[in-house]
Each structure stands twice: as structure tokens, then as C-alpha cells.
C-alpha positions as CSV (number, residue, x, y, z in Angstrom):
1,X,108.0,87.8,137.1
2,X,110.7,89.8,134.4
3,X,108.4,88.3,131.8
4,X,105.4,90.3,133.4
5,X,107.3,93.5,133.9
6,X,108.0,92.9,130.2
7,X,104.2,92.5,129.3
8,X,103.5,95.5,131.3
9,X,106.0,97.3,129.9
10,X,104.3,97.1,126.1
11,X,100.8,97.8,127.8
12,X,102.7,101.2,129.6
13,X,104.3,102.5,126.2
14,X,101.2,101.5,124.4
15,X,99.0,103.6,126.9
16,X,101.4,106.6,126.7
17,X,100.3,106.7,123.0
18,X,96.8,106.8,124.3
19,X,97.4,109.7,126.8
20,X,99.4,111.6,124.0
21,X,96.6,111.4,121.1
22,X,95.6,114.4,119.7
23,X,92.0,112.6,118.7
24,X,91.6,109.5,121.8
25,X,88.1,109.0,120.1
26,X,89.1,108.3,116.2
27,X,91.9,105.5,117.2
28,X,91.1,103.0,114.9
29,X,91.5,99.8,117.9
30,X,90.4,96.8,115.6
31,X,93.3,97.9,113.5
32,X,95.8,98.6,116.2
33,X,95.0,95.3,118.0
34,X,95.1,93.8,114.2
35,X,99.1,95.0,113.4
36,X,100.2,94.5,117.1
37,X,99.3,90.9,117.3
38,X,100.9,90.6,113.5
39,X,103.7,92.3,115.2
40,X,103.5,89.4,118.0
41,X,103.5,87.0,115.3
42,X,106.6,88.0,113.5
43,X,108.8,88.1,116.7
44,X,107.3,84.4,117.8
45,X,108.1,83.1,114.2
46,X,111.3,84.9,113.7
47,X,112.7,83.7,116.8
48,X,110.8,80.1,118.0
49,X,110.7,78.9,114.7
50,X,113.8,76.6,113.3
51,X,112.7,77.8,109.5
52,X,112.2,81.4,111.1
53,X,115.8,82.0,112.6
54,X,117.1,79.9,110.3
55,X,115.5,82.4,107.0
56,X,116.5,85.6,109.4
57,X,120.1,83.6,109.9
58,X,120.3,83.0,106.0
59,X,119.5,87.5,105.5
60,X,122.4,88.2,108.2
61,X,125.1,85.8,106.7
62,X,123.6,87.2,102.8
63,X,124.4,91.1,104.3
64,X,127.8,89.5,105.7
65,X,129.0,88.3,102.3
66,X,128.3,91.4,100.5
67,X,130.4,92.9,103.2
68,X,133.4,91.0,102.7
69,X,132.8,91.0,99.0
70,X,133.5,95.0,99.8
71,X,137.0,94.1,101.4
72,X,138.1,93.1,98.3
73,X,137.2,96.0,96.8
74,X,138.5,97.9,100.0
75,X,141.6,95.9,100.6
76,X,143.0,96.4,96.8
77,X,142.5,100.5,97.5
78,X,144.0,100.3,101.4
79,X,145.7,97.1,102.6
80,X,147.2,98.0,104.9
81,X,143.7,99.0,105.9
82,X,141.7,95.6,105.6
83,X,144.5,93.2,106.7
84,X,144.8,92.8,110.1
85,X,143.8,91.4,112.9
86,X,141.7,94.5,114.2
87,X,140.4,96.4,111.6
88,X,138.7,99.6,112.6
89,X,135.5,101.0,113.1
90,X,135.6,102.9,109.7
91,X,136.8,100.2,107.5
92,X,134.9,97.0,108.8
93,X,131.1,98.7,109.5
94,X,131.3,102.1,107.2
95,X,133.5,101.7,104.0
96,X,131.1,98.6,103.0
97,X,128.5,100.9,102.2
98,X,130.5,102.1,99.3
99,X,129.6,98.7,97.3
100,X,125.9,98.1,99.6
101,X,124.5,101.1,98.7
102,X,125.0,100.7,94.8
103,X,123.9,97.0,94.8
104,X,120.7,98.6,96.4
105,X,120.4,101.7,94.6
106,X,120.9,99.0,91.3
107,X,117.6,97.2,92.6
108,X,116.0,100.4,92.2
109,X,116.8,101.2,88.6
110,X,115.6,97.7,87.4
111,X,112.4,98.2,89.4
112,X,113.0,95.3,91.9
113,X,113.1,97.1,94.6
114,X,110.3,99.4,93.6
115,X,107.7,95.8,92.6
116,X,108.7,94.4,96.3
117,X,107.7,97.9,98.2
118,X,104.7,98.3,95.9
119,X,102.8,95.0,96.5
120,X,104.4,94.0,100.3
121,X,102.9,98.1,101.5
122,X,99.6,97.2,99.3
123,X,99.5,93.8,102.0
124,X,99.9,95.9,104.6
125,X,97.4,98.4,103.6
126,X,94.9,95.3,103.2
127,X,95.5,93.3,106.6
128,X,95.9,96.6,109.1
129,X,93.4,98.7,107.2
130,X,95.5,101.4,107.3
131,X,95.4,104.2,104.7
132,X,97.7,103.0,101.4
133,X,99.9,106.1,100.7
134,X,101.2,105.3,104.8
135,X,101.4,101.6,104.7
136,X,103.1,101.9,101.4
137,X,105.9,104.3,103.3
138,X,106.2,102.2,106.0
139,X,107.7,99.6,103.7
140,X,109.5,102.2,101.7
141,X,111.1,103.7,104.3
142,X,112.2,99.5,105.6
143,X,114.8,99.8,102.0
144,X,115.6,103.0,101.4
145,X,115.9,105.4,104.9
146,X,113.5,108.2,105.3
147,X,115.0,111.2,103.5
148,X,115.5,108.8,100.5
149,X,112.0,107.6,100.9
150,X,110.6,111.3,101.0
151,X,112.2,112.6,98.0
152,X,110.8,109.7,95.5
153,X,107.7,110.3,97.8
154,X,107.5,113.7,96.7
155,X,104.9,113.9,94.2
156,X,102.8,112.1,96.7
157,X,103.1,114.3,99.8
158,X,102.4,117.7,97.8
159,X,98.9,116.3,97.3
160,X,98.9,114.8,101.2
161,X,97.5,117.2,103.9
162,X,99.6,118.6,106.6
163,X,98.0,116.2,109.2
164,X,98.9,113.2,106.7
165,X,102.6,114.7,105.8
166,X,103.0,115.2,109.8
167,X,102.2,110.9,110.3
168,X,104.6,110.3,107.5
169,X,107.2,112.6,109.5
170,X,106.3,110.9,112.9
171,X,107.3,107.3,111.0
172,X,110.4,108.8,109.3
173,X,111.9,108.9,112.7
174,X,111.5,104.7,113.2
175,X,113.2,104.1,109.4
176,X,116.8,102.5,108.6
177,X,118.3,101.9,105.4
178,X,118.6,98.3,104.0
179,X,121.9,99.4,102.9
180,X,123.4,100.8,106.4
181,X,121.9,96.7,108.1
182,X,125.3,95.4,106.4
183,X,127.4,97.8,108.9
184,X,124.9,96.8,112.0
185,X,125.5,93.8,111.1
186,X,129.5,93.5,111.2
187,X,129.0,95.1,114.9
188,X,125.7,93.6,116.5
189,X,123.9,90.4,116.8
190,X,122.9,90.4,112.6
191,X,119.4,88.1,114.0
192,X,117.9,90.7,115.6
193,X,119.3,93.9,113.7
194,X,116.7,92.2,110.2
195,X,114.3,91.1,112.8
196,X,114.3,94.7,114.2
197,X,113.6,95.8,110.8
198,X,109.4,94.5,110.5
199,X,108.8,95.0,113.8
200,X,109.8,99.4,114.0
201,X,107.5,99.4,110.3
202,X,104.2,98.2,112.1
203,X,105.3,99.2,115.2
204,X,105.1,102.5,113.4
205,X,101.6,102.1,112.1
206,X,100.7,101.3,115.7
207,X,102.6,104.6,117.0
208,X,101.3,107.0,114.6
209,X,97.5,105.6,114.1
210,X,97.4,106.2,117.9
211,X,99.0,109.8,118.0
212,X,97.8,112.1,115.9
213,X,94.8,109.7,114.0
214,X,93.7,110.4,110.5
215,X,90.4,109.7,108.9
216,X,91.4,109.8,104.9
217,X,88.0,110.0,102.4
218,X,88.4,106.7,100.2
219,X,89.4,109.2,96.9
220,X,92.3,110.2,98.6
221,X,93.5,106.9,99.8
222,X,95.9,106.2,96.2
223,X,99.6,105.5,95.7
224,X,101.4,107.6,93.3
225,X,104.4,106.0,91.2
226,X,108.0,105.4,93.1
227,X,110.9,106.4,91.5
228,X,113.6,109.3,92.1
229,X,113.0,112.5,92.8
230,X,113.7,113.7,90.1
231,X,111.4,111.3,87.6
232,X,108.3,112.1,90.5
233,X,108.8,115.8,89.8
234,X,109.4,115.1,85.6
235,X,106.1,112.6,85.7
236,X,104.3,114.1,87.0
237,X,104.6,116.8,84.0
238,X,103.9,113.8,82.1
239,X,100.6,113.1,83.7
240,X,99.2,116.4,82.5
241,X,96.1,116.2,80.6
242,X,97.3,116.7,76.7
243,X,101.0,115.9,77.3
244,X,102.0,111.8,76.6
245,X,105.4,113.0,77.6
246,X,107.6,109.9,78.8
247,X,110.2,110.5,81.6
248,X,113.7,110.6,80.9
249,X,115.5,107.4,82.2
250,X,119.0,108.4,83.1
251,X,121.7,106.1,81.5
252,X,122.6,103.2,83.6
253,X,126.3,104.2,84.3
254,X,125.9,107.6,85.4
255,X,123.4,106.7,87.5
256,X,125.8,104.4,89.2
257,X,128.2,106.7,89.5
258,X,125.7,109.2,91.6
259,X,125.2,106.6,93.4
260,X,128.7,105.5,93.9
261,X,129.4,109.3,94.9
262,X,126.1,109.6,97.5
263,X,127.8,106.1,99.1
264,X,131.2,109.0,99.9
265,X,129.3,111.1,101.5
266,X,127.0,108.7,103.3
267,X,130.5,107.4,104.6
268,X,131.7,110.9,105.2
269,X,128.8,112.3,107.4
270,X,127.9,108.9,109.1
271,X,132.0,109.3,110.0
272,X,132.3,113.1,110.8
273,X,128.4,112.6,113.1
274,X,130.1,110.1,114.9
275,X,133.6,111.6,115.9
276,X,131.6,114.5,116.5
277,X,129.2,113.4,118.3
278,X,131.6,111.1,120.9
279,X,134.0,113.9,121.0
280,X,131.0,116.5,122.2
281,X,129.6,113.8,124.9
282,X,133.3,113.3,126.1
283,X,133.5,116.8,126.0
284,X,130.0,117.4,128.5
285,X,131.7,115.0,130.5
286,X,134.6,116.8,131.0
287,X,132.1,119.8,132.5
288,X,130.4,117.8,134.0
289,X,133.1,115.8,136.0
290,X,134.5,119.7,137.3
291,X,131.5,120.1,138.5
292,X,131.4,117.1,139.9
293,X,133.2,113.9,139.9
294,X,130.5,111.4,139.6
295,X,128.7,113.1,137.4
296,X,128.3,112.4,133.7
297,X,125.9,112.3,131.1
298,X,125.7,108.2,131.0
299,X,124.5,108.8,134.2
300,X,121.6,111.4,133.8
301,X,120.4,109.7,130.6
302,X,120.9,106.5,132.9
303,X,118.8,108.5,135.5
304,X,116.3,110.0,132.7
305,X,115.8,106.1,130.9
306,X,115.6,103.9,133.9
307,X,111.9,103.2,134.2
308,X,111.7,102.7,130.4
309,X,114.7,99.9,130.8
310,X,113.3,98.9,133.5
311,X,110.1,97.8,131.8
312,X,112.2,95.7,129.6
313,X,112.0,93.1,132.1
314,X,115.3,93.0,133.1
315,X,117.3,93.4,136.6
316,X,118.3,97.1,138.1
317,X,121.8,96.6,136.8
318,X,121.4,95.7,133.6
319,X,118.3,98.5,133.2
320,X,120.7,100.8,134.3
321,X,123.0,100.0,131.9
322,X,120.2,99.4,129.1
323,X,118.9,102.7,130.2
324,X,121.9,104.6,129.2
325,X,122.8,103.3,126.4
326,X,119.1,104.0,125.1
327,X,119.8,107.9,126.0
328,X,123.4,108.1,124.6
329,X,122.0,106.6,121.0
330,X,118.8,109.3,121.3
331,X,120.7,112.4,121.7
332,X,123.6,110.8,119.2
333,X,123.4,107.8,117.0
334,X,123.4,104.3,117.0
335,X,126.6,104.0,115.8
336,X,128.0,105.3,118.5
337,X,126.5,103.1,120.5
338,X,127.1,100.1,118.3
339,X,130.6,100.9,118.7
340,X,131.0,100.8,121.8
341,X,129.5,98.2,123.1
342,X,130.8,96.2,119.5
343,X,133.2,94.0,121.5
344,X,130.8,92.8,124.3
345,X,127.2,92.2,122.7
346,X,128.2,88.7,122.6
347,X,129.2,88.3,126.0
348,X,125.1,89.5,127.2
349,X,122.4,88.0,128.1
350,X,120.1,86.1,125.1
351,X,117.1,88.7,126.7
352,X,118.8,91.9,127.0
353,X,121.5,91.6,124.0
354,X,118.1,90.9,121.9
355,X,116.3,94.2,123.0
356,X,119.4,96.6,123.0
357,X,119.7,95.4,119.4
358,X,116.1,96.1,118.3
359,X,116.6,99.1,120.6
360,X,119.7,100.6,118.4
361,X,118.3,99.7,115.1
362,X,116.6,102.9,113.6
363,X,117.4,106.5,112.9
364,X,115.4,106.9,115.7
365,X,117.6,110.5,117.5
366,X,117.8,113.9,117.7
367,X,119.9,114.7,114.6
368,X,117.4,112.7,112.6
369,X,114.3,115.4,113.3
370,X,116.8,118.2,111.8
371,X,117.3,116.1,108.5
372,X,113.7,114.9,108.0
373,X,112.9,118.5,108.6
374,X,115.0,119.7,106.3
375,X,113.8,117.6,103.9
376,X,110.7,117.8,104.2
377,X,110.9,121.7,103.2
378,X,111.9,121.4,99.7
379,X,108.6,119.9,99.0
380,X,106.0,120.6,100.8
381,X,104.3,124.3,101.2
382,X,105.2,126.6,104.3
383,X,101.7,126.2,106.0
384,X,102.4,121.9,105.7
385,X,106.0,122.4,106.7
386,X,104.9,124.7,109.8
387,X,102.8,121.9,111.3
388,X,105.0,119.8,110.6
389,X,107.8,121.5,113.2
390,X,105.2,122.3,115.3
391,X,104.8,118.5,116.0
392,X,108.4,117.9,116.5
393,X,108.0,116.7,119.9
394,X,105.8,114.6,118.7
395,X,108.2,113.1,116.0
396,X,110.7,112.0,118.9
397,X,108.0,110.7,121.3
398,X,107.0,108.8,118.5
399,X,110.4,107.5,117.6
400,X,111.3,106.7,120.9
401,X,108.4,104.4,121.2
402,X,109.0,102.5,118.9
403,X,112.0,101.9,119.7
404,X,110.9,100.7,123.2
405,X,107.4,98.6,121.4
406,X,110.1,96.6,119.7
407,X,112.2,95.7,121.9
408,X,109.7,95.2,124.5
409,X,107.9,92.3,121.9
410,X,110.8,91.0,120.6
411,X,112.0,90.5,124.7
412,X,109.1,87.8,125.0
413,X,110.3,85.7,123.4
414,X,113.8,85.7,123.4
415,X,115.7,84.7,127.5
């Protein structure tokens, strides 16, 4: 019975995307079905085959090993923070970012990450029939995160129409950065965190192609070169006729220093957001409690999200708890919920544990909207930026539907 409800849920989520589509007649159903089948195949392989599970677990263990190496550096500077029975949230989950971000930045600097993104993106475009840049960006945002992916694609974004830029903004709601995955794996099951990444990519392609179908002419279906935001600007200048100047490459240690400083800022930003959102949620609970002792933010969010959580294929009690966590994640961020459930998640039923982890593994929340709009504001003209700002509702809807679809798909294979 619960399996049938889970299947019904996936159909309902796709139905919602169809209902809210801005151009139902232009939806490329063959492409949508191709990506959906590919997504089901990936989820099946990564959960049902021993080699698939082993591959995901090996990747999760790799991140865990990287985090353990980070603890050596943290322990040298702050030994009293590390050598404890139970490290706090900042030490265990966030400070390792100071190592992980530079590692991935180094892979970008030496060309490994851009090469992977380029060819996986081309492969995705070939298989799915989606425009090349949208496919490329889907892969790019898996490794770089929303604002970083937008920054390195600034040259391309300037060349796109308002509609295609809006699609990119919608896709950005469902991204996750590889450098943050290590923090996630310290709080929730790593194998499901890493399984969520390809599912989110493909579901972002499905949802955005249904909500806002776009027709791209062959001459417009191109991909600009990947690089840092400053490099792409310089590349644009160097590509002008008669200009043979190559963009300057930043010295490695200058680049590394900037990366470490950027990682430090990221840790502070996440810490500040978690403290502020948890405190604000507690304040709202106090206010609601003063009105009615039975009222709380979690309860209200649980009621709103319950129909969607029930369609995941769990019993009513589990579905209501799931709905509360869904709502909390959407109005705060994934770290708030992960920090809350981390001590208990391994005791949850396998089906619920897998779905909850996958749902949480993305940046889809209200605060991300502001980050994306702010990133576009500095890269595109006012007309395009206004078009994106008018589509905030679609951005939020896209992020929610992608998370629901990913959780629903993984739930089909984990019981």
C-alpha cells in the first residue's frame, strides 16, 4: 500500500509541475520521460546493487576521511574543541569546510573539475535532449553551488534570453556544492547524501523543463568557457576580434589564500544563519505559545506540508514529523534540521531515513532566493533581472518539487 502511495506521490508532483507550466504545449515529453527513467535507473543502481551501494559508500568514506584530516588542522589550532567525546556542531560539521573548499578549488585551478563538468554536461545534453548550457549548468551547480556556478557562467548568462536566465535561476534552487557534502555526511547518512546529488540534478532538469519550457535555436545552443568570474570577464575581452591577449592566470598561492579566506567566510555565514534562524524560530514559538499553548511553528509547518509528506509512503505519524522537518528546512535551511535530527536519524525506519536525507540535501529554502537574485543582479541587465524577480514563486516551487521528487524516487527502492 505504502509503495503505491509513494508512486502516486511522484505522479502528483509531476502533475503539479504540469498544472503550473507556463507553456504546456511546449513541454518536451520525450525528454521528460527520458530523464525520469534515467533518474529511476540511477536510484535503483545506487540502492539495490552491491556495486552501486559500494561505490556510494566509498565516496561517502572519502568525504569522511577528508573530514578526519581536517580535524588534524583544527586540533592543532584548537585542541580543546576536537579532543572531546561529542564535538559541537560548528567543530564537527563546519570547520572541516576550511580544508574541503580549498581542495575543490585546487581541482578547479588545475583543470580537473572543469573537465569533468564539461564532459558530463555534454553527455547529459546528448542523452536528455535538453539545451547544452542548461545541462552543463545542472552538472556545474552540483560541484560549485548556486552563486559560484552563476559567477563562473557570467559570460554565458549575459548572452541568454530572460526566459533561459529564469530557468537557470530556478535550477539554482536545487543545487548543492561538493565542498559542503562533507559537512552533511557528518550529520546524516552519507550514502543518501551522495545519492541525492545526481537525483537533484536530473529532477531540476525535469521540473524546469515542465514549468518553463524554452525553445533554443541551434545557433544559440552553445557553452562558454568555464572559469572564475574574473577569468570569464577577461576571456570575453580576449575573444574580441583583433585581440590575441590571453587572460592572466592568478598565481597559485594567491589563489589558495583567497580560497581559504572564502572558506572562512562561508563558515561564518553558515554559523550566523543557523544561530539566527534557530533563535528566530524559538522566538516565533514563544509568540505563538503566548497566543495558544498548543501552537508552534513546527506544528503549523507540519499541517501545511503534511499532504506532500504523506504522499512519500509513510504512516500518518511519520508523515507529520516528516512534514515538520520539510517546513522547517524550507523556511530556515538544511543545517538547522540536520543538526536537530543528527543524534537520532540512524534509529529512523530505512524508508523515512533515506527520504528525509535526500529531501534535506539541497539549498532549496527561502533564503536561497535572495542569494540567487543578488547574484544575477550583478551579472545581467535590468530587464532580465526584473524577469527573474517576478518569478520568485516559480523558483520556490521548483526547489520544493525537485526535493519532493528526489525523496519520492529514492523511497521507491528503500524500505
